[in-house]
C-alpha positions, -999 to +999 in steps of 0.1 A: -390+370-774-419+374-749-425+336-749-388+329-743-387+353-713-420+338-699-407+303-703-374+312-686-392+327-656-415+297-653-384+274-655-367+295-627-398+293-605-399+255-609-363+251-601-366+275-571-396+255-557-378+222-561-347+236-542-370+250-515-389+217-512-356+197-508-342+221-483-373+223-461-385+187-463-385+168-430-368+135-438-381+104-423-350+084-415-342+055-393-328+075-365-344+070-330-343+083-295-350+061-265-346+060-228-329+036-204-339+035-167-319+026-135-326+029-098-297+048-083-303+050-045-332+074-040-331+087-076-343+075-109-316+077-135-328+082-171-303+079-199-314+094-232-298+076-261-296+084-298-295+056-324-287+069-359-284+035-375-257+037-401-260+074-407-236+100-392-251+127-371-237+159-357-265+176-338-297+168-318-325+187-303-345+169-276-375+179-256-387+156-228-419+159-208-424+143-174-452+144-148-446+171-123-467+154-096-445+123-097-410+134-107-386+164-105-351+167-120-324+168-094-294+169-117-282+166-153-250+148-164-235+154-199-201+142-190-204+110-211-224+127-239-215+125-276-222+162-277-194+186-272-212+219-278-243+227-258-267+254-271-295+246-247-295+224-216-322+233-191-352+221-173-383+234-156-397+212-129-428+233-126-437+226-162-423+191-164-399+199-193-363+192-201-347+205-233-312+200-248-298+212-281-263+201-287-238+189-313-203+181-322-180+193-350-169+157-356-184+138-385-179+103-372-209+100-348-229+070-359-250+042-343-259+043-306-247+072-285-255+087-251-268+122-251-276+129-214-283+113-181-311+129-160-315+121-123-351+124-110-364+126-075-394+104-073-422+124-055-450+098-058-454+062-070-477+048-097-480+049-135-464+077-154-454+087-189-422+103-201-426+116-237-404+132-263-418+165-275-428+170-312-399+193-319-373+166-311-348+161-339-317+143-350-296+160-377-275+142-402-238+153-407-246+159-444-240+196-446-278+203-449-290+196-414-314+169-426-336+156-398-332+118-399-354+111-369-377+082-376-391+077-341-388+090-306-398+061-283-419+074-253-419+054-221-445+044-196-432+036-161-447+020-130-428+030-099-437+012-067 
């Protein structure tokens, strides 16, 4: 009887560890974030795009870092965003950080989608980097919140 109970407890621990591993694993998918740049008068327009490939998504979390000596955010436009619900949408020009966490209740968001447009004032010219932070994520509409982000493509700019 003691062996049966011990075997049962070991079996339960194995199952629990498998379930925990599946639920906490960071998936490496084919989802990607990238930026598009346009000169708009005296401002630099940066459009942050999500490309989920063929997988449906319903939430994103993006951190973007920029050089404070060269750029400062003047405004943020989410009017054409795929997102409908915004949990976080703020920036700190002193730290050179922008963060957005947003989603949609729809389950039909797939492929390339605009997340946000940022308008930067250019304070100085030269080379600069805009980088996605390590906590950037793209969540699948699979009921588990699986992070399918495969890459976040950072950008190097030269502004004359």
